[in-house]
C-alpha positions as CSV (number, residue, x, y, z in Angstrom):
1,X,24.5,15.7,-16.3
2,X,23.2,12.1,-16.3
3,X,23.5,10.3,-19.7
4,X,20.2,9.1,-21.1
5,X,19.8,5.6,-22.6
6,X,20.3,5.7,-26.4
7,X,16.7,4.8,-27.2
8,X,15.4,7.9,-25.4
9,X,14.8,11.3,-27.0
10,X,13.7,12.7,-23.7
11,X,13.3,11.4,-20.2
12,X,13.8,12.1,-16.5
13,X,15.3,9.8,-13.8
14,X,12.5,8.5,-11.5
15,X,12.4,10.6,-8.4
16,X,11.3,9.8,-4.9
17,X,10.0,13.4,-4.7
18,X,8.7,14.1,-8.2
19,X,7.9,17.7,-9.2
20,X,4.8,17.2,-11.3
21,X,1.5,19.0,-11.9
22,X,-1.3,18.4,-9.3
23,X,-3.3,16.6,-12.0
24,X,-0.5,14.1,-12.7
25,X,-1.5,11.5,-10.0
26,X,-0.4,8.6,-12.2
27,X,3.0,10.2,-12.9
28,X,3.6,11.0,-9.3
29,X,2.7,7.5,-8.0
30,X,4.7,5.7,-10.7
31,X,7.8,7.9,-10.2
32,X,7.9,7.0,-6.5
33,X,7.5,3.3,-7.2
34,X,10.2,3.3,-9.9
35,X,12.6,5.2,-7.7
36,X,12.0,2.6,-5.0
37,X,12.7,-0.2,-7.4
38,X,16.0,1.4,-8.3
39,X,17.0,2.4,-4.7
40,X,15.8,-0.5,-2.6
41,X,17.9,-3.4,-3.9
42,X,15.9,-6.4,-2.5
43,X,12.6,-4.9,-3.4
44,X,13.5,-4.2,-7.0
45,X,15.4,-7.4,-7.7
46,X,12.7,-9.6,-6.1
47,X,10.0,-8.0,-8.2
48,X,12.0,-8.4,-11.4
49,X,12.4,-12.1,-10.4
50,X,8.6,-12.3,-11.0
51,X,9.5,-12.0,-14.7
52,X,12.2,-14.8,-14.5
53,X,15.0,-12.2,-14.5
54,X,18.1,-13.0,-12.3
55,X,19.7,-10.0,-10.8
56,X,22.9,-10.6,-8.9
57,X,24.6,-8.3,-6.4
58,X,26.3,-6.4,-9.2
59,X,23.1,-5.9,-11.2
60,X,21.9,-2.3,-11.6
61,X,18.3,-1.1,-12.0
62,X,17.7,2.3,-13.6
63,X,14.3,3.9,-14.0
64,X,13.0,6.9,-16.1
65,X,9.7,8.8,-16.3
66,X,8.2,11.2,-18.8
67,X,9.9,9.3,-21.6
68,X,9.8,10.0,-25.3
69,X,11.5,7.3,-27.4
70,X,13.4,8.2,-30.5
71,X,11.3,5.9,-32.7
72,X,7.8,6.8,-31.8
73,X,5.9,5.1,-34.5
74,X,2.9,6.5,-36.4
75,X,0.9,7.1,-33.3
76,X,2.0,9.7,-30.8
77,X,1.8,7.3,-27.8
78,X,4.0,8.1,-24.8
79,X,4.5,5.5,-22.2
80,X,4.9,6.6,-18.6
81,X,8.3,5.1,-17.9
82,X,11.3,3.0,-18.8
83,X,12.9,0.4,-16.7
84,X,16.4,-0.9,-17.3
85,X,18.2,-3.9,-15.7
86,X,21.9,-4.2,-16.4
87,X,23.6,-7.5,-15.5
88,X,27.2,-7.6,-16.6
89,X,27.2,-7.2,-20.4
90,X,23.5,-8.0,-20.7
91,X,20.7,-5.3,-20.7
92,X,17.0,-5.9,-20.3
93,X,14.6,-3.0,-21.0
94,X,10.9,-2.5,-20.4
95,X,8.4,0.3,-21.1
96,X,6.1,1.0,-18.2
97,X,2.5,2.2,-18.4
98,X,0.5,2.9,-15.2
99,X,-3.1,3.6,-14.3
100,X,-4.5,4.5,-10.9
101,X,-8.0,4.7,-9.4
102,X,-10.7,3.4,-11.7
103,X,-8.7,4.0,-14.9
104,X,-8.2,0.8,-16.9
105,X,-5.8,-0.3,-19.6
106,X,-7.1,-0.7,-23.1
107,X,-6.2,-2.9,-26.1
108,X,-5.6,0.0,-28.4
109,X,-3.2,1.8,-26.0
110,X,-1.3,-1.4,-25.2
111,X,-1.0,-2.2,-28.9
112,X,0.5,1.2,-29.5
113,X,3.1,0.7,-26.8
114,X,4.0,-2.8,-28.0
115,X,4.6,-1.2,-31.5
116,X,6.9,1.3,-29.9
117,X,8.7,-1.4,-27.9
118,X,9.3,-3.4,-31.1
119,X,10.5,-0.3,-33.1
120,X,13.1,0.6,-30.4
121,X,14.2,-3.0,-29.5
122,X,12.7,-2.9,-26.0
123,X,12.2,-6.3,-24.5
124,X,8.9,-5.9,-22.6
125,X,6.0,-3.7,-21.7
126,X,5.1,-3.7,-18.0
127,X,1.6,-2.4,-17.1
128,X,0.5,-1.4,-13.6
129,X,-3.1,-0.8,-12.6
130,X,-5.8,-1.8,-10.1
131,X,-6.9,-4.5,-12.6
132,X,-6.1,-7.9,-11.2
133,X,-3.8,-10.5,-12.8
134,X,-3.1,-13.9,-11.1
135,X,0.5,-13.9,-12.3
136,X,2.7,-11.2,-14.0
137,X,2.6,-13.2,-17.2
138,X,-1.3,-13.3,-17.2
139,X,-2.5,-10.0,-18.4
140,X,-5.9,-8.6,-17.5
141,X,-6.4,-7.3,-21.1
142,X,-6.8,-9.9,-23.8
143,X,-4.4,-9.1,-26.7
144,X,-4.1,-10.8,-30.1
145,X,-1.4,-13.3,-30.8
146,X,0.2,-11.0,-33.3
147,X,0.4,-8.1,-30.7
148,X,2.1,-10.4,-28.2
149,X,4.9,-11.2,-30.7
150,X,6.1,-7.6,-30.6
151,X,7.4,-7.6,-27.0
152,X,6.7,-9.5,-23.8
153,X,3.6,-8.2,-22.0
154,X,3.7,-8.2,-18.2
155,X,1.5,-6.9,-15.5
156,X,1.5,-5.9,-11.8
157,X,-1.5,-4.8,-9.8
158,X,-0.8,-1.9,-7.4
159,X,-2.1,-4.0,-4.5
160,X,0.3,-6.8,-5.3
161,X,3.2,-4.3,-5.2
162,X,2.0,-2.9,-1.9
163,X,1.7,-6.4,-0.5
164,X,5.2,-7.4,-1.5
165,X,6.7,-4.2,0.0
166,X,4.8,-4.7,3.2
167,X,5.8,-8.4,3.5
168,X,9.5,-7.6,2.9
169,X,9.4,-5.0,5.6
170,X,7.6,-7.4,8.0
171,X,10.0,-10.2,7.2
172,X,13.0,-8.0,7.7
173,X,14.2,-8.8,4.2
174,X,15.5,-5.2,3.9
175,X,18.6,-4.9,6.1
176,X,19.9,-1.5,5.0
177,X,18.4,1.1,7.4
178,X,18.0,3.9,4.7
179,X,16.5,1.5,2.3
180,X,13.9,0.4,4.9
181,X,13.0,4.0,5.5
182,X,12.5,4.6,1.8
183,X,10.4,1.5,1.3
184,X,8.3,2.2,4.4
185,X,7.5,5.7,3.1
186,X,6.5,4.2,-0.2
187,X,4.1,1.8,1.6
188,X,2.7,4.8,3.6
189,X,2.2,6.7,0.4
190,X,0.5,3.9,-1.6
191,X,-1.7,3.1,1.4
192,X,-3.2,6.6,1.4
193,X,-6.4,7.0,-0.7
194,X,-4.9,10.0,-2.6
195,X,-2.5,7.6,-4.3
196,X,-5.3,5.9,-6.2
197,X,-4.4,2.3,-5.1
198,X,-7.4,0.1,-4.5
199,X,-7.6,-3.4,-2.9
200,X,-9.0,-6.4,-4.6
201,X,-12.7,-6.3,-4.0
202,X,-14.3,-8.4,-6.7
203,X,-13.8,-11.9,-8.2
204,X,-13.4,-12.0,-12.0
205,X,-16.4,-12.5,-14.3
206,X,-15.5,-16.1,-14.9
207,X,-16.0,-16.9,-11.2
208,X,-19.8,-17.4,-11.6
209,X,-19.6,-19.8,-14.5
210,X,-16.8,-21.9,-13.0
211,X,-18.5,-22.1,-9.7
212,X,-21.8,-23.2,-11.4
213,X,-19.9,-25.9,-13.3
214,X,-18.3,-27.3,-10.2
215,X,-21.6,-27.2,-8.2
216,X,-23.3,-29.1,-11.1
217,X,-20.7,-31.9,-10.8
218,X,-18.9,-30.9,-14.0
219,X,-15.2,-30.9,-14.7
220,X,-12.9,-28.1,-15.4
221,X,-9.5,-28.1,-17.2
222,X,-6.5,-26.6,-15.4
223,X,-5.3,-25.3,-18.8
224,X,-8.2,-23.0,-19.3
225,X,-7.3,-19.3,-18.7
226,X,-10.5,-18.7,-16.8
227,X,-9.6,-21.4,-14.2
228,X,-6.2,-19.9,-13.7
229,X,-7.8,-16.5,-13.3
230,X,-10.3,-17.7,-10.7
231,X,-7.7,-19.6,-8.6
232,X,-5.3,-16.7,-8.8
233,X,-8.0,-14.3,-7.8
234,X,-8.7,-16.4,-4.7
235,X,-5.0,-16.2,-3.6
236,X,-5.0,-12.4,-4.3
237,X,-8.0,-12.0,-1.9
238,X,-6.2,-14.1,0.7
239,X,-3.1,-11.9,0.3
240,X,-5.3,-8.8,0.9
241,X,-7.0,-10.3,3.9
242,X,-3.6,-11.0,5.5
243,X,-2.8,-7.2,5.3
244,X,-6.1,-5.8,6.7
245,X,-5.5,-6.2,10.5
246,X,-1.9,-4.9,10.5
247,X,0.9,-4.9,7.9
248,X,3.2,-7.4,9.7
249,X,0.5,-10.1,10.0
250,X,1.7,-13.3,8.4
251,X,5.3,-12.5,9.0
252,X,7.4,-15.6,8.1
253,X,4.3,-17.8,7.9
254,X,2.8,-17.1,4.5
255,X,5.8,-17.9,2.5
256,X,4.4,-20.5,0.2
257,X,1.3,-18.5,-0.7
258,X,3.3,-15.4,-1.6
259,X,6.6,-16.6,-2.9
260,X,5.1,-19.4,-5.1
261,X,1.9,-18.1,-6.6
262,X,2.6,-19.9,-9.8
263,X,3.0,-23.3,-8.1
264,X,0.0,-22.7,-5.8
265,X,-2.3,-21.6,-8.7
266,X,-1.2,-24.5,-10.9
267,X,-1.8,-27.1,-8.2
268,X,-5.2,-25.7,-7.2
269,X,-6.3,-25.5,-10.8
270,X,-5.4,-29.1,-11.4
271,X,-7.4,-30.3,-8.4
272,X,-10.4,-28.2,-9.5
273,X,-11.8,-27.9,-6.0
274,X,-8.9,-27.5,-3.5
275,X,-11.0,-27.8,-0.3
276,X,-13.1,-30.7,0.8
277,X,-16.8,-30.5,-0.1
278,X,-16.2,-28.6,-3.3
279,X,-15.2,-25.3,-1.8
280,X,-12.1,-23.1,-1.7
281,X,-10.1,-22.9,1.4
282,X,-7.3,-20.7,2.6
283,X,-5.8,-20.4,6.1
284,X,-3.9,-17.5,7.7
285,X,-1.4,-18.1,10.5
286,X,-1.0,-15.0,12.7
287,X,2.3,-14.6,14.6
288,X,2.1,-14.4,18.3
289,X,-1.3,-16.2,18.6
């Protein structure tokens, strides 16, 4: 019998082949993702590096689904999962909440989970949905300053996770044969419409106002959240475009755009209009052409 973390009253290890009800699309999709984070070393550790976490060769990732924490708070909120990173004597924990399809995260729900995280001494809350965020630290749902003091709030979009997995396979970052098979099957699963993963298909609401300001000759501040959101959205669209023709497109050639989104977003926001003539420009280099 596998020993559960001390903060859990109930919970199951994340499974590659979860046995769940037909209606539990979110639970099935999340279980497969979390199992891959745990089983495919490079994939899991590189994604946690998004959060500034360093995971060496001896670091271990464990993931659980259908979790009930011992201290549940006044509201009967149940997060979808728990992620644990053990590095030597240090342990980092995060609750996980996932949405698929058109379902969106809400302030009330996130506030409940942040309360639970604080009560149980959990470091962070990771949300996953089709809502876009330019960086994992920039959440698509605006939360109050008091809520953000309870635990670190982080976000991945499903398409970002799919993009990272596809690039790692295309760049041969995963050397272990079995781990490549597992990650490839996850990509195949997430790419199917039944998984509920949607590509980036709309710029954020702030796009219109910022574009109008630039066209009118006005100035924009790189410190404004809306500017970071628009620049990040443009790079997300570029990422998606690179995957449309065939997953390996961009192999070894798009490193700066993908491995350094924080640097790219920051420099573009500071320049206001990255491309000559007041436009926004990205280029895709296709291998073998």
